[in-house]
C-alpha positions in Angstrom: 110.7 -52.2 44.3 111.3 -56.0 44.9 110.8 -55.2 48.7 108.0 -53.2 48.2 105.8 -55.8 46.0 106.9 -58.8 48.1 105.4 -57.1 51.4 102.2 -56.1 49.2 102.0 -59.9 48.5 102.2 -60.7 51.9 99.7 -58.1 53.3 97.0 -59.2 50.2 97.8 -62.9 51.5 97.0 -62.2 54.9 94.0 -60.3 54.5 92.5 -62.6 52.8 91.5 -65.0 55.7 90.1 -61.4 57.8 88.0 -61.1 54.4 86.1 -64.3 54.7 85.2 -64.1 58.4 81.5 -64.9 58.1 79.9 -62.0 60.2 79.3 -62.8 64.3 76.2 -64.4 65.1 73.3 -61.9 65.9 72.9 -61.7 69.9 69.8 -63.6 71.1 67.2 -62.3 72.6 67.3 -61.0 76.4 64.1 -62.9 77.2 65.4 -65.9 75.9 69.0 -65.2 77.8 67.7 -65.1 80.9 65.6 -68.0 80.6 68.9 -69.8 80.2 70.3 -68.5 83.2 67.4 -68.7 85.0 67.6 -72.8 84.9 71.6 -73.0 85.7 72.0 -74.6 88.8 70.6 -78.0 90.8 66.1 -78.1 90.8 64.1 -80.3 93.0 60.9 -81.4 90.8 57.5 -82.1 91.8 55.4 -83.7 89.0 51.7 -84.2 88.8 50.6 -86.7 86.2 47.2 -85.7 85.5 44.6 -88.1 84.6 42.0 -88.1 81.4 39.6 -86.7 84.2 41.8 -83.8 85.3 42.9 -85.7 89.0 46.7 -86.8 89.9 46.9 -89.9 88.7 50.4 -90.1 90.1 53.0 -87.5 91.9 56.9 -88.2 91.6 59.6 -86.0 93.1 62.8 -85.7 91.1 66.0 -83.5 89.8 66.8 -81.2 87.2 70.7 -79.8 86.9 71.6 -77.3 84.2 75.1 -76.0 83.2 76.3 -74.0 80.8 78.0 -74.9 77.5 78.3 -72.3 76.4 77.7 -69.2 77.9 74.5 -67.5 77.1 73.6 -69.4 74.4 73.9 -72.9 75.3 72.9 -75.1 78.2 73.2 -79.3 79.0 70.9 -80.7 81.8 70.1 -84.0 83.1 66.4 -84.9 84.7 66.3 -88.0 86.8 62.9 -89.6 88.6 64.5 -92.0 91.1 61.3 -93.9 91.5 61.3 -94.7 87.7 64.7 -95.3 87.7 64.5 -92.8 84.5 67.1 -90.0 83.1 67.1 -87.9 80.3 69.5 -85.6 78.8 68.6 -82.0 77.6 70.1 -79.3 75.5 68.3 -75.9 76.1 69.7 -73.4 73.4 68.5 -70.5 71.5 68.6 -69.7 67.9 68.9 -65.9 67.6 68.8 -66.1 63.7 65.2 -67.5 63.7 64.3 -65.8 67.1 63.6 -69.0 68.9 64.4 -71.0 72.0 64.8 -74.5 71.8 64.6 -77.5 74.7 65.6 -81.0 73.6 65.1 -84.0 75.7 66.1 -87.9 75.1 66.0 -90.6 77.6 66.6 -94.4 77.6 64.4 -95.0 74.8 66.3 -93.0 72.8 63.1 -90.7 71.4 64.1 -87.2 70.9 61.9 -84.8 71.8 62.5 -81.1 70.2 60.3 -78.7 72.0 60.3 -75.0 69.9 58.9 -71.6 70.8 59.9 -67.9 70.0 62.7 -66.4 72.0 60.1 -64.2 73.8 57.9 -66.2 75.3 57.7 -69.1 77.9 55.9 -71.7 75.7 57.3 -74.4 73.4 55.6 -76.8 71.5 56.9 -80.1 69.6 56.2 -81.1 66.0 53.7 -83.8 65.2 55.1 -87.0 66.1 54.1 -90.2 65.0 54.7 -92.5 67.4 55.7 -96.5 68.2 51.4 -97.5 67.7 51.0 -95.1 64.5 49.4 -92.4 66.5 50.6 -88.5 66.2 51.0 -87.1 69.5 52.0 -83.4 69.8 53.5 -82.1 73.8 53.4 -78.4 74.4 55.1 -76.9 77.4 54.8 -73.4 79.2 56.3 -72.2 82.3 54.6 -69.8 84.5 54.8 -68.3 88.2 58.7 -67.9 87.6 60.8 -66.8 90.3 64.4 -66.4 91.5 64.0 -69.5 93.1 60.9 -71.4 92.1 58.8 -71.6 88.6 56.2 -74.0 87.5 55.6 -75.8 84.3 52.7 -77.3 82.4 52.9 -79.8 79.7 49.7 -80.6 77.3 49.3 -82.9 75.0 47.7 -83.0 71.5 46.1 -86.1 69.6 44.7 -84.2 66.7 47.8 -82.1 65.7 47.0 -79.0 67.8 43.4 -78.4 67.1 42.7 -79.5 71.3 44.8 -79.8 74.0 44.5 -81.8 77.2 46.6 -81.3 80.2 49.5 -84.0 81.0 51.2 -83.1 83.9 52.5 -80.6 86.0 55.4 -79.4 87.8 56.3 -77.3 90.4 60.7 -76.5 90.4 62.4 -75.2 93.5 65.9 -74.3 93.3 68.3 -76.7 95.7 69.9 -75.1 98.9 72.8 -73.9 98.1 72.2 -73.4 94.4 
């Protein structure tokens, strides 16, 4: 009887951690996972910076590189624009519990940009951000013309809390050879 009681006690103690395990996170939307998978690799990027009158003020060449941190959930990356001696770190991830996909970017200035959108779409928007000079700025990024080895991106900006938007830049991403 003592052996049976001891066995029951050990079984109860061993089962307690199993009962306390949190439920697994929900699966992310397949559209969001495909966006992450598509990003993996090295991309050559041409960026047209657009002036207030809509003309191209400057075109710069750079690269983005993305790799998995957590497969089908989290991607890390880096963007570089050699002509400006500029580099930024990027984190791109899905939040299935909120049905969101987010990209965060930070450069040498230390400003963290958070771009959030629905996990079934191609547009992400930053929160209204107070800048150093006291003005506010929102950014909206939209990916389009997606093929297996290329896509385009448009960045728009708003200084009135998202009431109106103006084009800030257009980017052309082409997968690097051998990627």
